[in-house]
C-alpha positions as CSV (number, residue, x, y, z in Angstrom):
1,X,6.0,24.8,24.0
2,X,9.2,24.2,26.3
3,X,12.6,23.2,24.4
4,X,14.5,20.6,25.2
5,X,17.9,20.1,24.5
6,X,19.3,17.4,21.8
7,X,20.4,15.0,24.2
8,X,17.0,14.9,26.3
9,X,15.2,14.8,22.7
10,X,17.5,11.8,21.8
11,X,16.3,10.0,25.1
12,X,12.9,10.7,24.3
13,X,13.1,9.3,20.8
14,X,14.7,6.2,22.2
15,X,12.1,5.7,24.9
16,X,9.3,6.1,22.0
17,X,11.2,3.6,19.6
18,X,11.3,1.1,22.5
19,X,7.2,1.3,23.0
20,X,6.7,0.6,19.1
21,X,5.4,-3.1,18.5
22,X,7.5,-4.1,15.4
23,X,6.1,-6.8,13.3
24,X,7.8,-10.0,13.0
25,X,9.7,-11.4,9.8
26,X,6.8,-13.9,9.1
27,X,4.5,-11.2,9.5
28,X,6.3,-8.9,7.0
29,X,6.5,-11.5,4.6
30,X,2.6,-12.4,4.9
31,X,1.6,-8.8,4.6
32,X,4.0,-8.0,1.6
33,X,2.7,-11.3,-0.3
34,X,-0.7,-10.1,0.2
35,X,-0.1,-6.8,-1.0
36,X,1.3,-8.6,-4.1
37,X,-1.8,-10.7,-4.3
38,X,-4.4,-7.7,-4.2
39,X,-2.2,-5.8,-6.7
40,X,-2.2,-8.4,-9.3
41,X,-6.4,-9.0,-8.5
42,X,-6.6,-5.0,-8.8
43,X,-4.5,-5.0,-11.9
44,X,-6.4,-7.6,-13.3
45,X,-9.8,-6.3,-12.7
46,X,-9.1,-3.3,-14.3
47,X,-7.8,-4.6,-17.4
48,X,-11.0,-6.6,-17.7
49,X,-12.8,-3.8,-17.3
50,X,-10.8,-1.7,-19.7
51,X,-11.2,-4.3,-22.3
52,X,-14.6,-4.5,-22.1
53,X,-15.2,-0.7,-22.3
54,X,-13.0,-0.4,-25.0
55,X,-15.0,-3.2,-26.9
56,X,-18.3,-1.5,-26.5
57,X,-17.1,1.7,-27.5
58,X,-15.4,0.4,-30.3
59,X,-19.0,-1.3,-31.4
60,X,-21.0,1.7,-31.0
61,X,-18.5,4.0,-33.0
62,X,-17.8,1.4,-35.7
63,X,-21.6,0.5,-35.8
64,X,-22.8,-2.7,-34.7
């Protein structure tokens, strides 16, 4: 593998970064909001499942 000097490396990095399709501010905000909504829904789901399992186990252990 050929070695490049630091100047060539930085030029290559800049050219690659220029090719990146950066998201708009609106896209970032919408994606962030969607992540928070999905995290809240997931937390709610697993909380309900946890409560159901706890109720079931408590019912079994205490003898109906």
